[in-house]
N, C-alpha and C positions, 0 to 999 in steps of 0.2 A: 808411963802411959797416962795421958790426960784423963781427967775424970769424965769428960763428955763422951769419950769413946767407950768407957766402961759401962755407961748407962744406956747406950744406944740399943743393945739387944733387949733390954727390959722394956724400953719405950716401944719398940716395934711389937713386942709380944702384947703389951697393953693395948696398943691400937688395934691389933688383930682381934683381940678378945672383944673390944668394944664394937668393932664392925660386925663380928659374928652375932653379938647380942642384939644389935640394931636390926640385922637381917632377920633374925628369928622373931623379933618383936613385930616387924612389918608383915612377915608371912603369917604370924598368928592373927594380926589385925585383919589381914585380907581374908583369912579363913573364917574369921568371926563375922566379917562383913557380908559374906555370901549367905550364911544362915539368917542373918538379920534381914537381908533383902528378900529371901524366900519367905521369912516369917511375915514381913510387911505385905508381900504379895498374897500370902494366904489370908492375912487379916482383911485384905480388900476384896476377897472373893465373895460372890453372892452365896448366902446360906440357904436360900429358897430355890431349890432346883425343880420345882413344879413347872408345868407349862406356862402358867401365868407369871411365875417368878422369872423364868428365863426370858419371857417376852419383855418384861419390864426392864431387865438389865441388858437387853440386846442393843446393838447399835441402831441409830435412827434408820439407816438403809434397810437393815434386816427387819426392823419393826414395820416399815412401810410395805415390804414384801409380804410379811405375815398378814397385815391388815387387808391388803389387796386380795390375797388368796382366800382369806376368811369371807370377804364380801363376795368373791366368786362362788364360794361354796353356798352361801345364802341364795345367790341368784340361781344356782343349779337346782336347789331344792324347791325354790319358788316356781320355776318353770316346770319342774317335774310334777308338782301338785296340780298346777294349772292345766298342763297338758293331759294329765290323767283324767281330770274331770271333763275337759273339753272333748277328748277323743271318746271317752266312754259314752257321753251323751250323744255325740254325733253318730257313733256306730249303732247305738240302740235305736235312734230315730231312723237310720238308714235301713235297719233290719225290718222294722215295722212297715216302713214305706214300701220296701221291696215286696214284702208279703202282700200288701194291698194291691200293688201293681200287677202281681202275678194273678190275683183273683179278679181284677177288673176285666170287663168284656169290651170296653170301648174307651176312647180317650176322654169323652165327656163324662163317663162314669168315674174315671180316675180323678178328673178335675173336681167333680162334686165331692168325692171322698177327701181329697186334699184340702179343699176349701181355702181358708186363709192361714193355714198352719205354716210354721217356719221350718226351715231345713232345706238341705240341698236337693233332696228328692222332690219336694214340693216345688222348688224352683225349676226343676227339670220339666215337670208336668206343665207348669204355667208357661214356660218358654215355648214348648211345642204347641200349646193351645194358641198362644199369641201368634206364632208363625202360621198356623192354619187360618186364622182370621185375616192376617195380612195377605195370604196367598189365595184367599177365596175368590178374588176377581181375576186370577191368572187364567189364561186360556188353556193351560196345560198344567197338570200336577206332577209332571215327570221330575221336576227339580225340587219338589217339596221335601222329599226325604233327605236330600243333600243339605238343604238349608236348615232343616230341623237338626240334623246330625252336627252341623257346624255350631249351632247354638248350644247344643248339649256339650260339645267338646270344650267350648269356652267356659261354660259353667263348671265343668269338671276340673279344668285347669285352675280356675280361680279358687275353687274349694280346696284343691291340693295345696296351693300356695298359702292359703289361710291356715290350713292345718299344720303346715311346716314352719309357720312363723315362730321364731324363738329357738328352733333347733340349731340354727347356725351358731348361736351363742354357746350352746352346749358343746358343739364341735370345737369351737375356739378354746373354751376352758379346758376341755379334755386333752387337746393337743399342746397347749402352751403352759398349762399348770405345772407339770413337773419341771420344765425348763426354768420357769420363773422361780420356783422353789430352789432349784439348783443354783441359780444366780445368788439368791440370798445365802445359801450355804457357802458358796465360794467367797462371798464378801465377808461373811462371819468368820470363816477360817483364816482369811487374810488378816482380819482385825485381831484374831487370837494370836497369830504369829507375831504381830507387831507388839502385842502386850507381853509375849514371852521374851522378846528381845529387850524390852524395857525392864522387865523384872530380872533378867539375867539368870534365869533358872529354867530347867526343863522338868521340874516336878510335875507329875501327872495331876496332882491336885490343882495345880495352877492352869494346866492346859485343858483339862477335861471340861470345865463349865463352859468355856467359850466355844469349844467344838460342839458341845451338846446344844447350845443355843443356835449354832449354825445349822446343825442337822434338823432342828425343829422346823426350820423353814422348808426343807425338803419334805418332811412328814406332812406339813400342812398342804403343800403343793399336791402330794399324792391323795390326801383326803379330799381335796377339791376336784382333782382330775378323774379319779376312778369312778365316783358316782356320775360325773358328767358323761363319761363314755358309756356307762351302763344305761343311763336314762336316754341318751341319744340313740343308742341301738334299739331300745325298747320303743321309743317314739317312732323311729323309722319303720319298724315292723308294723306297728299299729296304724301308721299313716298309709303304708302299703295295703294293708287289709281294708282300710276305709276307702281307698281309691278303687279297689276291686269291687266293693259294694256299689260305689257310684257308677262304675262301668256296667255292672249288672242292671242297675236302675235305668240307666240310659238305654240299654238294649231293650228293657221291658217297655219303656215309653215308645221307642221306635216301633216295636212290634204292635203296640196298640194303634199307632198312627197308620201302619201298613194295613192293619185290619180295617180301619175306617176307610182308607182309600179304596180297598177292594170292595167294601160294601157300598161305596158311594155315599157314605154317611156324613161327609163334610158339608158344612153349611154353604149354600149357594144363594147369595143375596138376590141375584137377578131372578132366579126361579121362584124364590119366596115372594118377591114383589109381584111377579106375574100371577101367582096363585091368589094373591090378595086381590088383584084386579078382577 
């Protein structure tokens, strides 16, 4: 038998052993590469998981969402403080003016007590006084009450619109804040999944920081939206109460005008000029 045929089994065994050794080496290298990738991913993770640290390490889109929601929260509290001061002052003035109108015996007396003071109730009195002067030459005073009521209604509507100014912003923030925060959360989670695929690991330590940054956007959205809804409802109730005060003041002014008409106490320029002659 030739020598080459005798050495073939040994050569095959040697090749098989070398292949097994190479396969084991490659598998060991791959197993070592995964921990290395995970270790690299862990090393690149943010160590500061405070709200500010998560904001700094968030993606630009999520950062923009957070900044917008933070500004919306500032706007909410600014409107809340401004409306609290404005409505408190307006309701206090309306209460004192309503008490004065209830005690007045005539429209001229109410006008003297109002004087040049500011406020919606004072504007109501001055509007009716102005209408009585404009209607002094009218042959009949049957339409005076209607004209005066029309003036008062316009003043009430203008005061209501002025008091409601800014509450629309609160409604917008309250209704859209959670959804804007949810958009930031979805974007942040999507970015986290992309980072997971690049790191080739599902280690919770790698996944958690990115998801926490994304959820922070939703938290800020709720922080902006919840106070906006509460303040909007409080302002709506306060504005409704103030409108009721203005309605009562208008009714009191119209009662004074009706008394003056019944007493024939309205000024008549023609009769005054004849008396002077």
